[in-house]
DOKE-616858 format. One record per residue: residue number from 1; residue in one letter; x, y, z of N, C-alpha, C in turn. Coordinates in Angstrom, 2 decimals, decimal comma. Layout:
<recs>
[rec NUM; A; [X; Y; Z]; [X; Y; Z]; [X; Y; Z]];
...
</recs>
This chain:
<recs>
[rec 1; X; [45,65; 179,75; 131,00]; [46,18; 179,28; 132,29]; [47,39; 180,11; 132,71]];
[rec 2; X; [48,23; 180,43; 131,70]; [49,43; 181,23; 132,02]; [49,04; 182,60; 132,52]];
[rec 3; X; [48,01; 183,20; 131,86]; [47,56; 184,52; 132,30]; [46,97; 184,46; 133,69]];
[rec 4; X; [46,21; 183,37; 133,99]; [45,62; 183,21; 135,31]; [46,69; 183,06; 136,37]];
[rec 5; X; [47,74; 182,31; 136,05]; [48,84; 182,13; 137,00]; [49,53; 183,45; 137,30]];
[rec 6; X; [49,72; 184,25; 136,24]; [50,36; 185,56; 136,43]; [49,50; 186,46; 137,29]];
[rec 7; X; [48,19; 186,38; 137,09]; [47,28; 187,18; 137,91]; [47,33; 186,76; 139,36]];
[rec 8; X; [47,44; 185,45; 139,62]; [47,52; 184,93; 141,00]; [48,76; 185,47; 141,70]];
[rec 9; X; [49,88; 185,46; 140,98]; [51,13; 185,96; 141,56]; [51,00; 187,44; 141,85]];
[rec 10; X; [50,47; 188,18; 140,90]; [50,32; 189,63; 141,08]; [49,40; 189,94; 142,24]];
[rec 11; X; [48,32; 189,16; 142,39]; [47,36; 189,40; 143,47]; [48,00; 189,14; 144,82]];
[rec 12; X; [48,75; 188,04; 144,93]; [49,40; 187,73; 146,21]; [50,44; 188,78; 146,54]];
[rec 13; X; [51,18; 189,20; 145,53]; [52,21; 190,22; 145,77]; [51,57; 191,51; 146,26]];
[rec 14; X; [50,50; 191,93; 145,61]; [49,82; 193,16; 146,00]; [49,23; 193,04; 147,39]];
[rec 15; X; [48,68; 191,86; 147,70]; [48,10; 191,62; 149,01]; [49,16; 191,70; 150,10]];
[rec 16; X; [50,31; 191,07; 149,86]; [51,39; 191,06; 150,85]; [51,94; 192,45; 151,09]];
[rec 17; X; [52,13; 193,21; 149,99]; [52,64; 194,57; 150,14]; [51,66; 195,44; 150,89]];
[rec 18; X; [50,37; 195,26; 150,62]; [49,34; 196,06; 151,28]; [49,31; 195,79; 152,77]];
[rec 19; X; [49,35; 194,50; 153,16]; [49,32; 194,15; 154,58]; [50,57; 194,63; 155,30]];
[rec 20; X; [51,69; 194,55; 154,65]; [52,94; 195,01; 155,26]; [52,89; 196,51; 155,52]];
[rec 21; X; [52,33; 197,24; 154,58]; [52,22; 198,69; 154,75]; [51,30; 199,04; 155,91]];
[rec 22; X; [50,19; 198,31; 156,05]; [49,27; 198,58; 157,14]; [49,91; 198,29; 158,48]];
[rec 23; X; [50,67; 197,20; 158,58]; [51,29; 196,82; 159,84]; [52,42; 197,75; 160,22]];
[rec 24; X; [52,96; 198,45; 159,29]; [54,10; 199,32; 159,56]; [53,70; 200,65; 160,19]];
[rec 25; X; [52,40; 201,00; 160,17]; [51,94; 202,24; 160,78]; [52,50; 203,46; 160,10]];
[rec 26; X; [52,96; 204,37; 160,92]; [53,46; 205,64; 160,39]; [54,70; 205,46; 159,54]];
[rec 27; X; [55,44; 204,37; 159,79]; [56,66; 204,14; 159,02]; [56,35; 203,89; 157,55]];
[rec 28; X; [55,10; 203,46; 157,29]; [54,73; 203,17; 155,90]; [54,66; 204,42; 155,05]];
[rec 29; X; [54,56; 205,58; 155,72]; [54,46; 206,82; 154,96]; [55,79; 207,21; 154,34]];
[rec 30; X; [56,88; 206,72; 154,91]; [58,20; 207,05; 154,37]; [58,45; 206,23; 153,11]];
[rec 31; X; [59,08; 206,83; 152,14]; [59,37; 206,13; 150,90]; [60,50; 205,13; 151,12]];
[rec 32; X; [60,30; 203,85; 150,74]; [61,37; 202,86; 150,91]; [62,56; 203,20; 150,01]];
[rec 33; X; [63,74; 202,88; 150,48]; [64,94; 203,17; 149,70]; [65,01; 202,28; 148,46]];
[rec 34; X; [64,48; 201,06; 148,58]; [64,43; 200,16; 147,43]; [63,04; 199,52; 147,38]];
[rec 35; X; [62,52; 199,25; 146,19]; [61,20; 198,64; 146,08]; [61,23; 197,21; 146,61]];
[rec 36; X; [60,13; 196,71; 147,19]; [60,11; 195,35; 147,71]; [60,20; 194,33; 146,58]];
[rec 37; X; [60,77; 193,20; 146,88]; [60,81; 192,08; 145,95]; [59,70; 191,11; 146,35]];
[rec 38; X; [59,46; 190,11; 145,51]; [58,44; 189,12; 145,82]; [58,76; 188,45; 147,16]];
[rec 39; X; [60,01; 188,04; 147,35]; [60,37; 187,34; 148,58]; [60,34; 188,27; 149,79]];
[rec 40; X; [60,76; 189,53; 149,62]; [60,78; 190,43; 150,77]; [59,37; 190,78; 151,23]];
[rec 41; X; [58,42; 190,85; 150,28]; [57,03; 191,11; 150,65]; [56,46; 189,96; 151,46]];
[rec 42; X; [56,74; 188,73; 151,04]; [56,28; 187,56; 151,80]; [57,01; 187,48; 153,13]];
[rec 43; X; [58,30; 187,80; 153,12]; [59,07; 187,76; 154,36]; [58,51; 188,74; 155,39]];
[rec 44; X; [58,01; 189,88; 154,93]; [57,40; 190,84; 155,84]; [56,15; 190,27; 156,49]];
[rec 45; X; [55,39; 189,47; 155,72]; [54,21; 188,83; 156,28]; [54,59; 187,79; 157,32]];
[rec 46; X; [55,67; 187,06; 157,07]; [56,16; 186,09; 158,05]; [56,54; 186,81; 159,35]];
[rec 47; X; [57,21; 187,95; 159,21]; [57,63; 188,73; 160,38]; [56,43; 189,18; 161,19]];
[rec 48; X; [55,39; 189,68; 160,52]; [54,19; 190,13; 161,22]; [53,52; 188,99; 161,96]];
[rec 49; X; [53,39; 187,84; 161,28]; [52,77; 186,67; 161,88]; [53,62; 186,14; 163,04]];
[rec 50; X; [54,92; 186,11; 162,83]; [55,84; 185,65; 163,86]; [55,69; 186,46; 165,15]];
[rec 51; X; [55,60; 187,77; 165,01]; [55,45; 188,65; 166,17]; [54,21; 188,30; 166,96]];
[rec 52; X; [53,08; 188,20; 166,27]; [51,83; 187,89; 166,95]; [51,85; 186,50; 167,57]];
[rec 53; X; [52,35; 185,53; 166,82]; [52,31; 184,15; 167,28]; [53,24; 183,92; 168,46]];
[rec 54; X; [54,47; 184,38; 168,36]; [55,43; 184,17; 169,45]; [54,99; 184,92; 170,71]];
[rec 55; X; [54,49; 186,14; 170,55]; [54,00; 186,88; 171,71]; [52,86; 186,13; 172,40]];
[rec 56; X; [51,96; 185,55; 171,61]; [50,86; 184,79; 172,19]; [51,37; 183,55; 172,91]];
[rec 57; X; [52,32; 182,87; 172,31]; [52,87; 181,66; 172,93]; [53,58; 181,99; 174,25]];
[rec 58; X; [54,30; 183,09; 174,26]; [55,03; 183,48; 175,47]; [54,11; 184,02; 176,55]];
[rec 59; X; [52,90; 184,43; 176,17]; [51,97; 185,00; 177,14]; [51,39; 183,94; 178,08]];
[rec 60; X; [51,39; 182,68; 177,65]; [50,84; 181,62; 178,49]; [51,89; 181,20; 179,52]];
[rec 61; X; [51,58; 181,32; 180,81]; [52,56; 180,98; 181,84]; [52,80; 179,49; 181,95]];
[rec 62; X; [53,87; 179,16; 182,63]; [54,31; 177,76; 182,79]; [53,19; 176,87; 183,33]];
[rec 63; X; [52,48; 177,33; 184,36]; [51,49; 176,48; 185,03]; [50,24; 176,22; 184,18]];
[rec 64; X; [50,06; 176,97; 183,08]; [48,91; 176,76; 182,21]; [49,30; 176,35; 180,80]];
[rec 65; X; [50,57; 176,15; 180,59]; [51,08; 175,90; 179,24]; [50,55; 174,59; 178,65]];
[rec 66; X; [50,25; 173,63; 179,50]; [49,75; 172,33; 179,03]; [48,25; 172,18; 179,21]];
[rec 67; X; [47,56; 173,29; 179,38]; [46,11; 173,25; 179,57]; [45,39; 173,25; 178,22]];
[rec 68; X; [44,11; 172,87; 178,28]; [43,25; 172,94; 177,10]; [41,83; 173,24; 177,58]];
[rec 69; X; [40,96; 173,69; 176,68]; [39,57; 173,98; 177,09]; [38,83; 172,76; 177,62]];
[rec 70; X; [39,33; 171,55; 177,31]; [38,66; 170,35; 177,79]; [38,58; 170,34; 179,32]];
[rec 71; X; [39,63; 170,86; 179,98]; [39,67; 170,84; 181,43]; [38,71; 171,81; 182,10]];
[rec 72; X; [38,09; 172,70; 181,31]; [37,17; 173,67; 181,88]; [35,78; 173,10; 182,11]];
[rec 73; X; [35,49; 171,97; 181,44]; [34,18; 171,31; 181,59]; [33,02; 172,27; 181,38]];
[rec 74; X; [33,09; 173,04; 180,31]; [32,03; 174,01; 180,01]; [30,77; 173,28; 179,55]];
[rec 75; X; [29,66; 173,62; 180,14]; [28,41; 172,97; 179,79]; [28,04; 173,22; 178,33]];
[rec 76; X; [27,70; 172,14; 177,64]; [27,30; 172,25; 176,24]; [28,46; 172,35; 175,26]];
[rec 77; X; [29,70; 172,30; 175,76]; [30,87; 172,41; 174,88]; [31,36; 171,03; 174,46]];
[rec 78; X; [32,20; 170,99; 173,46]; [32,79; 169,74; 172,98]; [34,26; 169,96; 172,68]];
[rec 79; X; [35,10; 169,75; 173,69]; [36,54; 169,94; 173,54]; [37,33; 168,66; 173,81]];
[rec 80; X; [36,65; 167,53; 173,86]; [37,33; 166,29; 174,19]; [38,41; 165,96; 173,16]];
[rec 81; X; [39,62; 165,75; 173,67]; [40,72; 165,33; 172,80]; [41,42; 166,44; 172,05]];
[rec 82; X; [41,06; 167,70; 172,26]; [41,73; 168,78; 171,54]; [43,15; 168,95; 172,04]];
[rec 83; X; [43,99; 169,55; 171,24]; [45,37; 169,77; 171,61]; [45,47; 170,72; 172,81]];
[rec 84; X; [46,45; 170,49; 173,65]; [46,76; 171,45; 174,70]; [47,42; 172,67; 174,06]];
[rec 85; X; [47,58; 173,73; 174,83]; [48,23; 174,93; 174,31]; [49,64; 174,59; 173,85]];
[rec 86; X; [50,37; 173,81; 174,65]; [51,73; 173,42; 174,30]; [51,76; 172,63; 173,00]];
[rec 87; X; [50,79; 171,74; 172,83]; [50,72; 170,94; 171,61]; [50,40; 171,79; 170,39]];
[rec 88; X; [49,57; 172,83; 170,59]; [49,28; 173,75; 169,49]; [50,57; 174,42; 169,00]];
[rec 89; X; [51,34; 174,92; 169,95]; [52,57; 175,63; 169,60]; [53,55; 174,68; 168,91]];
[rec 90; X; [53,71; 173,50; 169,48]; [54,66; 172,53; 168,92]; [54,22; 172,06; 167,53]];
[rec 91; X; [52,93; 171,90; 167,34]; [52,41; 171,49; 166,03]; [52,72; 172,53; 164,96]];
[rec 92; X; [52,46; 173,80; 165,27]; [52,72; 174,85; 164,29]; [54,21; 174,95; 163,98]];
[rec 93; X; [55,04; 174,83; 165,01]; [56,49; 174,89; 164,79]; [56,95; 173,75; 163,87]];
[rec 94; X; [56,46; 172,53; 164,15]; [56,85; 171,38; 163,33]; [56,41; 171,55; 161,88]];
[rec 95; X; [55,17; 172,03; 161,70]; [54,68; 172,20; 160,34]; [55,31; 173,40; 159,64]];
[rec 96; X; [55,75; 174,40; 160,39]; [56,53; 175,48; 159,76]; [57,75; 174,89; 159,06]];
[rec 97; X; [58,47; 174,05; 159,76]; [59,64; 173,40; 159,16]; [59,23; 172,56; 157,94]];
[rec 98; X; [58,18; 171,76; 158,11]; [57,78; 170,82; 157,06]; [57,26; 171,53; 155,81]];
[rec 99; X; [56,46; 172,59; 156,01]; [55,85; 173,28; 154,86]; [56,87; 174,11; 154,10]];
[rec 100; X; [57,77; 174,76; 154,83]; [58,75; 175,62; 154,15]; [59,93; 174,83; 153,56]];
[rec 101; X; [60,17; 173,63; 154,05]; [61,34; 172,86; 153,61]; [61,43; 172,67; 152,10]];
[rec 102; X; [60,33; 172,34; 151,39]; [60,44; 172,14; 149,94]; [60,95; 173,38; 149,19]];
[rec 103; X; [60,74; 174,58; 149,75]; [61,22; 175,77; 149,08]; [62,74; 175,89; 149,14]];
[rec 104; X; [63,36; 175,17; 150,07]; [64,82; 175,20; 150,20]; [65,48; 174,20; 149,26]];
[rec 105; X; [64,70; 173,26; 148,76]; [65,26; 172,22; 147,91]; [65,94; 171,12; 148,70]];
[rec 106; X; [65,76; 171,14; 150,01]; [66,37; 170,14; 150,88]; [65,29; 169,46; 151,71]];
[rec 107; X; [65,58; 168,25; 152,25]; [64,61; 167,60; 153,14]; [64,40; 168,44; 154,40]];
[rec 108; X; [63,25; 168,26; 155,04]; [63,02; 168,97; 156,29]; [64,06; 168,54; 157,33]];
[rec 109; X; [64,43; 169,42; 158,23]; [65,46; 169,09; 159,22]; [65,11; 167,81; 160,00]];
[rec 110; X; [66,11; 167,06; 160,33]; [65,92; 165,79; 161,04]; [65,31; 166,04; 162,42]];
[rec 111; X; [64,44; 165,11; 162,83]; [63,89; 165,17; 164,17]; [62,69; 166,07; 164,35]];
[rec 112; X; [62,20; 166,66; 163,27]; [61,06; 167,59; 163,37]; [59,78; 166,84; 163,75]];
[rec 113; X; [59,62; 165,65; 163,18]; [58,47; 164,79; 163,47]; [57,14; 165,51; 163,25]];
[rec 114; X; [57,02; 166,19; 162,10]; [55,75; 166,84; 161,76]; [54,66; 165,78; 161,56]];
[rec 115; X; [53,41; 166,06; 161,89]; [52,90; 167,39; 162,25]; [52,86; 167,69; 163,74]];
[rec 116; X; [53,25; 166,75; 164,58]; [53,07; 166,97; 166,02]; [54,31; 167,44; 166,75]];
[rec 117; X; [55,47; 167,33; 166,12]; [56,70; 167,74; 166,79]; [57,33; 166,61; 167,58]];
[rec 118; X; [58,55; 166,81; 168,03]; [59,26; 165,77; 168,78]; [58,51; 165,35; 170,04]];
[rec 119; X; [58,33; 164,05; 170,21]; [57,55; 163,54; 171,35]; [58,26; 163,76; 172,68]];
[rec 120; X; [59,59; 163,87; 172,65]; [60,33; 164,05; 173,90]; [60,49; 165,53; 174,27]];
[rec 121; X; [59,92; 166,42; 173,50]; [60,00; 167,85; 173,80]; [58,81; 168,22; 174,67]];
[rec 122; X; [59,06; 168,51; 175,93]; [57,98; 168,70; 176,90]; [57,92; 170,08; 177,54]];
[rec 123; X; [59,08; 170,69; 177,80]; [59,08; 171,91; 178,60]; [58,69; 173,14; 177,79]];
[rec 124; X; [58,20; 174,14; 178,48]; [57,81; 175,40; 177,85]; [59,00; 176,03; 177,14]];
[rec 125; X; [60,15; 176,04; 177,79]; [61,35; 176,66; 177,21]; [61,76; 175,95; 175,92]];
[rec 126; X; [61,71; 174,63; 175,91]; [62,09; 173,86; 174,72]; [61,13; 174,14; 173,56]];
[rec 127; X; [59,84; 174,18; 173,86]; [58,84; 174,37; 172,82]; [58,90; 175,79; 172,25]];
[rec 128; X; [59,12; 176,77; 173,11]; [59,25; 178,14; 172,62]; [60,48; 178,31; 171,74]];
[rec 129; X; [61,57; 177,67; 172,10]; [62,77; 177,73; 171,26]; [62,51; 177,05; 169,91]];
[rec 130; X; [61,82; 175,93; 169,95]; [61,46; 175,20; 168,73]; [60,62; 176,10; 167,81]];
[rec 131; X; [59,69; 176,83; 168,41]; [58,84; 177,74; 167,64]; [59,66; 178,85; 166,99]];
[rec 132; X; [60,52; 179,48; 167,77]; [61,34; 180,58; 167,24]; [62,28; 180,09; 166,15]];
[rec 133; X; [62,84; 178,90; 166,34]; [63,72; 178,32; 165,32]; [62,95; 178,07; 164,02]];
[rec 134; X; [61,68; 177,67; 164,15]; [60,89; 177,37; 162,95]; [60,61; 178,63; 162,14]];
[rec 135; X; [60,41; 179,75; 162,83]; [60,20; 181,00; 162,09]; [61,50; 181,49; 161,46]];
[rec 136; X; [62,61; 181,28; 162,15]; [63,90; 181,64; 161,56]; [64,12; 180,82; 160,28]];
[rec 137; X; [63,74; 179,56; 160,32]; [63,85; 178,69; 159,15]; [62,94; 179,20; 158,02]];
[rec 138; X; [61,76; 179,69; 158,38]; [60,83; 180,22; 157,38]; [61,44; 181,40; 156,63]];
[rec 139; X; [62,09; 182,29; 157,37]; [62,73; 183,46; 156,74]; [63,80; 183,01; 155,75]];
[rec 140; X; [64,56; 182,00; 156,13]; [65,62; 181,49; 155,25]; [65,02; 180,86; 153,99]];
[rec 141; X; [63,94; 180,09; 154,18]; [63,34; 179,37; 153,06]; [62,75; 180,29; 152,01]];
[rec 142; X; [62,16; 181,41; 152,47]; [61,47; 182,30; 151,52]; [62,44; 183,18; 150,74]];
[rec 143; X; [63,68; 183,24; 151,16]; [64,66; 184,14; 150,53]; [64,84; 183,87; 149,04]];
[rec 144; X; [64,68; 182,62; 148,64]; [64,89; 182,28; 147,23]; [63,62; 182,31; 146,38]];
[rec 145; X; [62,51; 182,76; 146,96]; [61,25; 182,79; 146,22]; [61,19; 184,01; 145,29]];
[rec 146; X; [60,81; 183,78; 144,06]; [60,69; 184,87; 143,09]; [59,38; 184,72; 142,33]];
[rec 147; X; [58,99; 185,77; 141,63]; [57,78; 185,68; 140,82]; [57,97; 184,68; 139,68]];
[rec 148; X; [59,22; 184,44; 139,31]; [59,51; 183,49; 138,23]; [59,39; 182,03; 138,68]];
[rec 149; X; [59,79; 181,72; 139,93]; [59,76; 180,31; 140,36]; [58,58; 179,99; 141,28]];
[rec 150; X; [57,71; 180,97; 141,56]; [56,61; 180,76; 142,50]; [55,66; 179,66; 142,08]];
[rec 151; X; [55,52; 179,45; 140,78]; [54,60; 178,43; 140,29]; [55,31; 177,13; 139,90]];
[rec 152; X; [56,58; 177,04; 140,19]; [57,28; 175,77; 139,99]; [56,76; 174,75; 141,01]];
[rec 153; X; [56,67; 173,51; 140,56]; [56,15; 172,47; 141,44]; [57,27; 171,82; 142,24]];
[rec 154; X; [56,95; 171,52; 143,50]; [57,88; 170,83; 144,39]; [57,13; 169,69; 145,07]];
[rec 155; X; [57,87; 168,80; 145,66]; [57,28; 167,64; 146,34]; [56,90; 168,01; 147,76]];
[rec 156; X; [55,66; 167,70; 148,15]; [55,22; 167,94; 149,52]; [54,24; 166,85; 149,94]];
[rec 157; X; [54,69; 166,02; 150,87]; [53,85; 164,96; 151,43]; [53,20; 164,09; 150,37]];
[rec 158; X; [54,03; 163,70; 149,42]; [53,59; 162,76; 148,39]; [52,87; 163,37; 147,21]];
[rec 159; X; [52,78; 164,68; 147,15]; [52,09; 165,33; 146,04]; [52,96; 166,42; 145,44]];
[rec 160; X; [52,65; 166,79; 144,21]; [53,32; 167,89; 143,56]; [52,48; 169,15; 143,76]];
[rec 161; X; [53,08; 170,17; 144,36]; [52,38; 171,43; 144,61]; [53,29; 172,59; 144,22]];
[rec 162; X; [52,73; 173,75; 144,01]; [53,55; 174,90; 143,67]; [54,16; 175,51; 144,93]];
[rec 163; X; [55,26; 176,21; 144,73]; [55,87; 176,93; 145,85]; [54,88; 177,93; 146,44]];
[rec 164; X; [54,13; 178,57; 145,54]; [53,17; 179,58; 145,98]; [52,09; 178,97; 146,88]];
[rec 165; X; [51,64; 177,78; 146,57]; [50,61; 177,13; 147,40]; [51,15; 176,82; 148,78]];
[rec 166; X; [52,43; 176,51; 148,89]; [53,03; 176,25; 150,20]; [53,16; 177,52; 151,01]];
[rec 167; X; [53,46; 178,63; 150,35]; [53,50; 179,92; 151,05]; [52,14; 180,21; 151,66]];
[rec 168; X; [51,08; 180,04; 150,86]; [49,73; 180,30; 151,34]; [49,38; 179,35; 152,48]];
[rec 169; X; [49,73; 178,08; 152,33]; [49,45; 177,08; 153,36]; [50,16; 177,43; 154,67]];
[rec 170; X; [51,43; 177,80; 154,59]; [52,20; 178,10; 155,80]; [51,60; 179,28; 156,57]];
[rec 171; X; [51,24; 180,33; 155,84]; [50,70; 181,53; 156,50]; [49,31; 181,30; 157,05]];
[rec 172; X; [48,44; 180,64; 156,28]; [47,07; 180,42; 156,75]; [47,03; 179,39; 157,87]];
[rec 173; X; [47,89; 178,38; 157,80]; [47,91; 177,35; 158,84]; [48,30; 177,95; 160,19]];
[rec 174; X; [49,36; 178,73; 160,22]; [49,79; 179,34; 161,48]; [48,76; 180,35; 161,98]];
[rec 175; X; [48,14; 181,08; 161,05]; [47,12; 182,05; 161,44]; [45,90; 181,36; 162,05]];
[rec 176; X; [45,52; 180,23; 161,48]; [44,40; 179,45; 162,01]; [44,66; 179,05; 163,46]];
[rec 177; X; [45,85; 178,53; 163,72]; [46,16; 178,09; 165,08]; [46,38; 179,26; 166,02]];
[rec 178; X; [46,82; 180,38; 165,49]; [46,93; 181,58; 166,32]; [45,55; 181,95; 166,87]];
[rec 179; X; [44,54; 181,87; 166,01]; [43,18; 182,17; 166,45]; [42,72; 181,24; 167,55]];
[rec 180; X; [43,08; 179,97; 167,46]; [42,73; 179,01; 168,51]; [43,47; 179,34; 169,81]];
[rec 181; X; [44,73; 179,69; 169,68]; [45,53; 180,00; 170,87]; [45,03; 181,25; 171,59]];
[rec 182; X; [44,49; 182,19; 170,84]; [43,90; 183,39; 171,46]; [42,76; 182,97; 172,40]];
[rec 183; X; [41,95; 182,01; 171,95]; [40,85; 181,54; 172,79]; [41,38; 180,81; 174,02]];
[rec 184; X; [42,44; 180,04; 173,85]; [43,05; 179,35; 175,00]; [43,52; 180,37; 176,03]];
[rec 185; X; [44,13; 181,45; 175,55]; [44,61; 182,49; 176,47]; [43,43; 183,12; 177,22]];
[rec 186; X; [42,38; 183,43; 176,51]; [41,23; 184,07; 177,15]; [40,53; 183,12; 178,12]];
[rec 187; X; [40,46; 181,83; 177,78]; [39,91; 180,85; 178,71]; [40,74; 180,80; 180,00]];
[rec 188; X; [42,01; 181,15; 179,89]; [42,92; 181,14; 181,04]; [42,98; 182,48; 181,74]];
[rec 189; X; [42,13; 183,42; 181,33]; [42,10; 184,73; 181,97]; [43,19; 185,67; 181,52]];
[rec 190; X; [43,74; 185,42; 180,32]; [44,84; 186,22; 179,81]; [44,41; 186,96; 178,54]];
[rec 191; X; [44,61; 188,26; 178,51]; [44,32; 189,03; 177,31]; [45,50; 188,86; 176,35]];
[rec 192; X; [45,27; 188,43; 175,12]; [46,37; 188,25; 174,16]; [47,13; 189,56; 173,96]];
[rec 193; X; [48,46; 189,49; 173,83]; [49,27; 190,70; 173,67]; [48,80; 191,63; 172,56]];
[rec 194; X; [48,42; 191,09; 171,42]; [47,97; 191,95; 170,31]; [46,70; 192,70; 170,69]];
[rec 195; X; [45,83; 192,07; 171,46]; [44,59; 192,73; 171,88]; [44,88; 193,81; 172,91]];
[rec 196; X; [45,89; 193,59; 173,73]; [46,27; 194,62; 174,72]; [46,69; 195,89; 173,99]];
[rec 197; X; [47,47; 195,74; 172,94]; [47,93; 196,89; 172,17]; [46,76; 197,63; 171,54]];
[rec 198; X; [45,79; 196,87; 171,01]; [44,62; 197,49; 170,39]; [43,80; 198,25; 171,42]];
[rec 199; X; [43,69; 197,67; 172,62]; [42,93; 198,32; 173,68]; [43,59; 199,64; 174,08]];
[rec 200; X; [44,91; 199,63; 174,16]; [45,64; 200,84; 174,53]; [45,47; 201,93; 173,48]];
[rec 201; X; [45,46; 201,53; 172,21]; [45,31; 202,49; 171,13]; [43,91; 203,11; 171,11]];
[rec 202; X; [42,91; 202,34; 171,60]; [41,54; 202,81; 171,57]; [41,15; 203,61; 172,81]];
[rec 203; X; [42,03; 203,65; 173,82]; [41,72; 204,39; 175,04]; [41,64; 205,88; 174,73]];
[rec 204; X; [40,60; 206,56; 175,25]; [40,47; 208,00; 174,98]; [41,58; 208,80; 175,64]];
[rec 205; X; [41,97; 209,86; 175,00]; [42,99; 210,74; 175,55]; [42,40; 211,51; 176,73]];
[rec 206; X; [43,18; 211,68; 177,81]; [42,68; 212,44; 178,97]; [42,44; 213,89; 178,57]];
[rec 207; X; [41,40; 214,51; 179,14]; [41,10; 215,91; 178,77]; [42,22; 216,85; 179,19]];
[rec 208; X; [42,43; 217,86; 178,39]; [43,46; 218,85; 178,71]; [43,00; 219,73; 179,88]];
[rec 209; X; [43,93; 220,09; 180,77]; [43,56; 220,98; 181,89]; [43,00; 222,29; 181,36]];
[rec 210; X; [42,05; 222,87; 182,09]; [41,42; 224,12; 181,67]; [42,46; 225,23; 181,57]];
[rec 211; X; [42,32; 226,06; 180,56]; [43,24; 227,17; 180,38]; [44,47; 226,86; 179,60]];
[rec 212; X; [44,59; 225,61; 179,11]; [45,79; 225,21; 178,34]; [45,38; 224,75; 176,97]];
</recs>
């Protein structure tokens, strides 16, 4: 079991470093001044996810921020009762606080009301700030994570789980909802920011003028 646990840590560390290098583009070719630590590798993944998620949240305009696919009345679809775009964002922000809190050794911040977020938080500006604050909290929480304490158990929603399992939960949970939000944006006629960048990268270069 101990060997299996060590392999799990090593696999996650290698996975995080690999994804960070891919996301860095040409900058990844430069040799880092210091080797990454377990926490810095995970923190880089949070940064990458934060960029995509916040950009997607900000891409939805005020007049469509509280929309959901249910209002489209698509024939043959089943969207009754699904979260609105605003509720998706607020849910992820609230759970960011709740999932990362055990890694800090402190209770989750007061008023988070996970998993749905504060009921009196309604405006786009308030929800976006809540989201950004939750990612800032995530960066703080992961700072103390090491390969030595990653498998230590902490209390989370009435159960004992490892710190490492919460890291995986936090990243996969936000990624899952990011995928849903991408569809909400497209249903609203909006190309997600990350897709716009990919489209620009794939555009063919204009031909060079003759004689040059």
